[in-house]
N, C-alpha and C positions, 0 to 999 in steps of 0.2 A: 260627200266628197268622192272624188274619182280615185281610181286605183293608184295613180301616181302620187296623189296626196296621201293615201294610206301607206304606201310604200315609204314615203319620206317620213311620215309621222312615227312609223314603227321600226324603220331600218330593215324591213323585210322586202325582198325583191318582188316585183310584179309577178314574175313566174311562180314564185312560192305562194303568193296570195291566190293566184288562179288555182294552184294545186289544193290549197285549203278549201276553196270553193268546191272543187271536184269531189273532195272527201266529205262534203257536207258540214264543214266546220264554220264556214262563213256563208251567208246568204244575202248577197247584195241585191238590190232592186235593179232590174234591167230596164233601162230607158228605151224609148222607141227607136233610138238610133243604135241600140245594141251596147251602149256604154254601161259599165257597172257603176252603181251609185251606192256608196257605203255610208253607214250611219256613224256618228261619233262613238257610239258604243263598240264599234268594230275595232277601234284602237285598243281598248281594254281586252277585247276578245283575242286579238292577235298576241298581246302580251301573255295572256293566259295559255294560249296554244303553245307558245314558245316555252313557257315554264313547264308545262306538262310534257312536252317533247324532251326537254332537258332532263326530266325525271325518268326518261326511258319509256314513256307510255306510247303505244302505237296510236295512229290517228283513229282507228276504229274504237278504241277505248276512250280517247279524248272526245270523240263525237258524243258518247254517252254521258260523259262527266262534265262537259263544258258548261252546261246550264247550272251545275252545282257549285260553281265558283263565282266569286265577286270580289271587288276591291274594298278594302277597309278605308277609313278616312285618310290613312297615310299612303294610299295607293298600292298597298301590298295585297297579293292574292290571298283570299281566305276561302277555304272550302266550306260548303254548307252540308248539313247532314241529309243528303238525298238518299232515297231508297237504293240500296245496292252499291253505293259509292265505296263504302269500307271494304266490301267483299271484292269489288273490282280492283281496288288499290292493293289489297293483300295478295290477290291472285297475281297481279303484275309484279309485286315485290318477290314472290316465290319464283316466278319465271326468270326475273333478272338474277336472283341469287343462284339459280340453277345454271344460268349462262356463265356467271362468274366462276362457279365451281368447275365447269367444263373447260373454260379458258385457262384456269390455273392448272388443271391436269395436263392440258396441252403444253403449257409453259414448262412444266416439270419434265415432260417427255422431250421437248425441244432442248432443254438444258442438258439432259442426259446424252442426246445425240451430239450436241456441241462439245460436251466434255470428251466423248469418245473420239470425235473427229480431231480434237486437239491432243489426244493421247493422255488425258487425265481421267481420274476416277470422278464420278459425279459427286 
């Protein structure tokens, strides 16, 4: 299938699909005319990429983990026990938790500034 077909099948823009290719997440075959030819399996791969991005994983981590996921009979993404997968996921979870803590501290500081600006105590 061509890039437009994959875009329609997944709801992901052509531009984003090209980005996924640049990041090594998709590997379409290049035809002699330069067109990209995607396999049917790339539809599931794009779904998996989108789910992993929604979980907050960067594309560098997704590139390492993408081969570790597949669809079950119901079409849901299921992780397989690949070497290093759990440690990668735990590391990313710690990174996200740290980011959340920093954002919450920033929010508290901003709340204090707003309260002071409005003449109220925090």
